[in-house]
C-alpha positions as CSV (number, residue, x, y, z in Angstrom):
1,X,131.3,31.1,121.6
2,X,132.7,29.3,124.7
3,X,130.9,29.5,128.1
4,X,134.0,31.5,129.4
5,X,133.9,34.0,126.5
6,X,130.1,34.4,126.9
7,X,130.6,35.1,130.7
8,X,133.3,37.6,129.9
9,X,131.0,39.6,127.8
10,X,128.9,40.2,131.0
11,X,131.8,41.2,133.4
12,X,133.5,44.6,133.8
13,X,136.7,44.8,135.9
14,X,136.9,47.7,138.3
15,X,140.4,48.4,139.7
16,X,140.0,50.0,143.1
17,X,143.2,52.1,142.8
18,X,145.2,53.6,145.6
19,X,144.1,51.8,148.7
20,X,144.6,54.9,150.9
21,X,142.4,57.0,148.6
22,X,138.7,57.1,147.9
23,X,138.8,54.3,145.3
24,X,137.8,51.5,147.7
25,X,134.8,53.3,149.2
26,X,133.6,54.5,145.8
27,X,133.7,50.9,144.6
28,X,131.4,50.0,147.6
29,X,128.9,52.5,146.2
30,X,128.5,50.3,143.1
31,X,126.1,48.2,145.1
32,X,123.6,51.1,145.1
33,X,122.6,50.3,141.5
34,X,121.6,47.4,139.2
35,X,124.0,47.4,136.2
36,X,123.5,45.8,132.8
37,X,126.9,44.1,133.1
38,X,128.4,42.8,136.3
39,X,131.0,45.0,137.9
40,X,133.8,43.0,139.5
41,X,136.0,45.0,141.9
42,X,139.7,44.1,142.0
43,X,141.0,44.8,145.5
44,X,142.1,43.2,148.7
45,X,138.9,41.9,150.1
46,X,139.9,42.6,153.7
47,X,140.5,46.2,152.8
48,X,137.1,46.5,151.3
49,X,135.4,44.9,154.3
50,X,137.4,47.1,156.7
51,X,136.5,50.2,154.7
52,X,132.8,49.2,154.7
53,X,132.9,48.6,158.5
54,X,134.6,51.9,159.1
55,X,132.0,53.7,157.2
56,X,129.2,51.8,158.9
57,X,128.1,50.7,155.4
58,X,125.4,48.1,154.9
59,X,127.0,47.0,151.6
60,X,128.0,43.4,151.6
61,X,131.5,42.4,150.3
62,X,131.6,39.0,148.7
63,X,134.4,37.1,146.9
64,X,133.9,37.0,143.2
65,X,132.5,33.8,141.7
66,X,131.9,33.9,138.0
67,X,129.2,31.3,138.3
68,X,127.3,33.1,141.1
69,X,126.5,36.8,140.9
70,X,126.6,38.8,144.1
71,X,123.3,39.2,146.0
72,X,121.5,42.6,145.8
73,X,123.2,45.2,148.0
74,X,126.7,43.6,147.7
75,X,129.8,44.1,145.7
76,X,131.9,41.3,144.1
77,X,135.6,41.4,144.9
78,X,138.3,39.5,143.0
79,X,140.9,39.3,145.8
80,X,144.4,40.5,145.3
81,X,146.3,41.0,148.6
82,X,147.8,44.2,149.8
83,X,151.5,44.3,150.4
84,X,151.1,46.2,153.7
85,X,148.1,47.2,155.8
86,X,146.5,50.4,154.5
87,X,144.9,53.3,156.4
88,X,142.5,55.7,154.7
89,X,144.3,58.9,153.8
90,X,147.8,57.6,154.6
91,X,150.0,56.7,151.6
92,X,152.4,53.8,151.9
93,X,154.9,53.2,149.1
94,X,154.9,49.5,150.0
95,X,151.5,49.2,148.2
96,X,152.7,50.8,145.0
97,X,153.3,47.3,143.5
98,X,149.8,46.2,144.7
99,X,148.2,49.0,142.7
100,X,150.1,47.9,139.6
101,X,149.0,44.3,140.2
102,X,145.4,45.4,140.1
103,X,146.0,46.9,136.7
104,X,147.9,43.9,135.4
105,X,145.2,41.5,136.4
106,X,142.5,43.7,134.8
107,X,144.5,44.0,131.6
108,X,145.2,40.3,131.4
109,X,141.5,39.5,132.0
110,X,140.4,41.9,129.2
111,X,142.9,40.6,126.7
112,X,141.9,37.0,127.5
113,X,138.2,37.7,127.2
114,X,137.4,37.2,130.9
115,X,136.2,40.8,131.1
116,X,134.4,42.9,128.5
117,X,136.1,46.1,129.7
118,X,138.0,47.7,132.6
119,X,137.3,50.8,134.7
120,X,140.0,52.3,136.8
121,X,139.7,54.2,140.1
122,X,142.4,56.8,140.8
123,X,146.0,56.0,141.6
124,X,148.8,58.1,143.1
125,X,151.7,58.3,140.6
126,X,154.2,59.7,143.1
127,X,153.8,56.9,145.7
128,X,153.9,54.2,143.0
129,X,157.2,55.6,141.7
130,X,158.5,55.8,145.3
131,X,157.5,52.2,145.9
132,X,159.4,51.2,142.7
133,X,162.5,52.9,144.1
134,X,162.5,55.8,141.6
135,X,163.4,59.2,142.9
136,X,164.6,61.2,139.9
137,X,162.6,59.6,137.2
138,X,158.9,58.7,136.7
139,X,158.7,55.0,135.6
140,X,154.9,55.3,136.1
141,X,153.6,58.4,134.4
142,X,149.9,57.4,134.4
143,X,147.3,54.8,133.5
144,X,147.3,55.8,129.8
145,X,151.0,55.2,129.2
146,X,151.0,52.0,131.4
147,X,148.0,50.5,129.5
148,X,149.7,51.2,126.1
149,X,153.0,49.6,127.2
150,X,151.3,46.5,128.7
151,X,149.0,45.9,125.8
152,X,151.8,46.4,123.2
153,X,150.0,49.4,121.7
154,X,152.4,51.8,120.0
155,X,150.1,54.8,120.3
156,X,147.0,55.5,122.4
157,X,144.9,58.6,122.7
158,X,143.5,60.1,126.0
159,X,139.9,61.4,125.7
160,X,137.8,62.9,128.4
161,X,134.0,62.7,128.1
162,X,131.5,64.7,130.1
163,X,129.4,67.8,130.2
164,X,128.3,67.1,126.7
165,X,131.9,67.2,125.5
166,X,134.4,64.8,124.1
167,X,138.0,66.2,124.3
168,X,140.9,64.1,123.1
169,X,144.6,65.0,123.5
170,X,147.4,65.0,121.0
171,X,149.9,64.9,123.9
172,X,149.3,63.9,127.5
173,X,151.6,64.1,130.5
174,X,154.5,66.3,129.2
175,X,156.1,69.5,130.4
176,X,154.6,72.4,128.5
177,X,158.1,73.2,127.1
178,X,158.2,69.8,125.5
179,X,154.9,70.0,123.7
180,X,155.8,71.7,120.4
181,X,158.5,69.2,119.5
182,X,156.2,66.3,120.4
183,X,153.5,67.4,117.9
184,X,155.1,65.9,114.8
185,X,153.2,65.1,111.6
186,X,153.3,61.4,112.4
187,X,152.0,61.9,115.9
188,X,149.2,64.1,114.8
189,X,148.1,61.9,111.9
190,X,148.2,58.7,114.1
191,X,146.2,60.5,116.8
192,X,143.5,61.6,114.4
193,X,143.2,58.2,112.8
194,X,142.8,56.6,116.2
195,X,140.3,59.2,117.4
196,X,138.3,58.9,114.1
197,X,138.3,55.0,114.2
198,X,137.2,54.7,117.8
199,X,134.5,57.3,117.5
200,X,133.1,55.1,114.9
201,X,133.7,51.8,116.7
202,X,132.8,52.6,120.2
203,X,130.5,55.7,119.9
204,X,128.4,54.7,116.9
205,X,129.4,57.8,114.8
206,X,129.5,56.8,111.2
207,X,131.1,60.0,110.0
208,X,132.6,61.7,113.1
209,X,133.3,65.5,112.9
210,X,136.4,66.5,114.7
211,X,137.3,70.0,115.8
212,X,141.1,70.5,115.9
213,X,142.7,73.2,118.1
214,X,145.7,75.1,117.1
215,X,148.8,75.0,119.3
216,X,149.5,78.7,119.5
217,X,147.3,81.6,120.5
218,X,144.9,82.5,117.7
219,X,146.0,79.3,116.0
220,X,149.3,81.0,115.2
221,X,147.7,84.0,113.5
222,X,149.2,83.3,110.1
223,X,152.6,82.5,111.5
224,X,153.0,85.6,113.5
225,X,152.6,83.7,116.8
226,X,154.3,80.4,115.8
227,X,154.5,78.2,112.7
228,X,153.3,74.9,114.0
229,X,149.9,75.3,112.5
230,X,151.4,76.1,109.0
231,X,154.3,73.6,109.1
232,X,152.6,70.6,110.9
233,X,148.9,70.9,111.7
234,X,147.4,72.2,108.4
235,X,149.2,69.8,106.1
236,X,148.1,66.8,108.2
237,X,144.5,68.0,108.2
238,X,144.5,68.6,104.5
239,X,145.9,65.1,103.8
240,X,143.3,63.4,106.0
241,X,140.5,65.5,104.6
242,X,141.4,64.2,101.2
243,X,140.7,60.7,102.5
244,X,137.2,61.8,103.6
245,X,137.7,62.7,107.3
246,X,135.6,65.6,108.5
247,X,138.1,67.8,110.3
248,X,137.6,71.5,111.2
249,X,140.6,73.6,112.1
250,X,143.1,74.4,113.3
251,X,140.9,76.6,115.5
252,X,141.9,79.1,118.1
253,X,141.5,77.3,121.4
254,X,140.1,80.4,123.2
255,X,137.0,80.4,121.0
256,X,136.8,76.7,120.1
257,X,134.7,75.9,123.2
258,X,131.8,78.2,122.5
259,X,128.5,76.6,121.9
260,X,128.2,77.6,118.3
261,X,131.5,76.1,117.4
262,X,131.1,72.9,119.5
263,X,127.7,72.3,117.7
264,X,129.7,71.7,114.5
265,X,131.7,68.7,115.9
266,X,131.4,65.4,117.7
267,X,134.8,65.7,119.4
268,X,137.6,68.1,120.0
269,X,141.3,67.4,119.6
270,X,143.4,69.6,121.9
271,X,147.1,69.8,121.4
272,X,148.1,69.4,125.1
273,X,146.7,68.4,128.4
274,X,145.8,71.8,129.9
275,X,144.5,73.3,126.7
276,X,141.4,71.1,126.6
277,X,140.8,69.6,129.9
278,X,140.2,72.7,132.1
279,X,137.1,73.4,130.0
280,X,135.8,69.9,130.1
281,X,136.4,69.6,133.8
282,X,134.6,72.9,134.4
283,X,131.6,71.5,132.5
284,X,131.6,68.0,134.1
285,X,133.8,67.7,137.2
286,X,132.5,64.9,139.4
287,X,130.8,63.2,136.4
288,X,133.5,63.2,133.7
289,X,135.1,60.1,132.3
290,X,138.7,59.4,131.0
291,X,138.7,57.0,128.0
292,X,141.8,55.5,126.5
293,X,141.4,55.1,122.7
294,X,143.4,52.9,120.4
295,X,143.8,50.0,122.8
296,X,142.7,46.4,122.0
297,X,140.5,46.6,125.1
298,X,137.9,49.0,126.5
299,X,139.2,51.2,129.3
300,X,137.5,54.1,131.1
301,X,138.3,55.9,134.3
302,X,137.2,58.5,136.8
303,X,138.3,62.1,136.1
304,X,139.6,62.9,139.6
305,X,142.4,62.0,141.9
306,X,142.8,59.9,145.0
307,X,141.3,62.6,147.3
308,X,143.2,61.6,150.3
309,X,141.5,64.3,152.4
310,X,138.1,62.6,151.8
311,X,139.2,59.0,152.1
312,X,137.4,57.2,154.9
313,X,134.9,60.0,155.4
314,X,132.1,58.6,153.2
315,X,131.7,62.0,151.5
316,X,133.4,61.2,148.2
317,X,131.0,61.5,145.2
318,X,130.7,58.3,143.2
319,X,129.3,60.2,140.1
320,X,132.5,59.9,138.0
321,X,132.9,56.2,138.8
322,X,129.3,55.6,137.9
323,X,129.7,57.5,134.7
324,X,132.8,55.6,133.8
325,X,131.1,52.3,134.3
326,X,128.1,53.5,132.3
327,X,130.3,54.6,129.4
328,X,132.3,51.3,129.5
329,X,129.1,49.4,129.2
330,X,127.8,51.6,126.4
331,X,131.1,51.2,124.5
332,X,131.0,47.4,125.0
333,X,127.5,47.3,123.6
334,X,128.4,49.6,120.7
335,X,131.3,47.4,119.8
336,X,129.1,44.2,119.9
337,X,126.5,45.9,117.6
338,X,129.1,47.0,115.1
């Protein structure tokens, strides 16, 4: 292994996200701990220093040097310049492209082996799209879709981890009316294969057990409340069970998340965003982690938004960012041990 590749195994890229949000100040808090791998914050270094000064923080902000780790009590910043000056709590569409450059740099570094994984602080989808000149469409719909496109991955799976739960999604950022048509046999089968494979590869589960939610109330109640379970979900589950996958369902979503049922599985597959995530966020908000499965790289993220009302106050809780970095490191180590 080359020196550069060996160094890359020890570095984790942290994208600081929307500069007007809480991301930069949460990244400063990384200096509070010693980490098994070195976190490298991708940000405008002037922004990071200004935010530290505004918060009267003792954290040092030093420019990243692969050959020389930051001293104790400091964060390492790989400098990418802002497009326009940024104030805490005040969005500026001019910096939408800056936010995407942070992601592009982290993605490239992971693909090239410079970084072992990437962790993302929150972004503001609306201001990115406004900065791109889009008013009626959403060219940027979220980290998950952007990462898939920019790594050439045909399908990825969003999974949230926290509160003792792992909840993956068959569909992500879609209007509710569009969900039934989006759950095709191909989509469901590919989603389950990705979930199964990455639970093995990144979470050390040799034979993962997956609890699958139905789409309709009471999982369709034998077709009386919808036929998606009969026509799509059950045939896919039966086909994959025949290959040896341990799949339970389709289960009514209203009783799936009770302790007795959850004890039977290692992860849950929900059919749409707001079917599974409210439960997980109730159990873990402030410490949950968003994971993108199916990528050729490891990516985790915080489970909260930009929190513009807290930006610059020093009151934002770093728990989710810490948990995201911890999980990225654990996934990196599990992959290396596989």
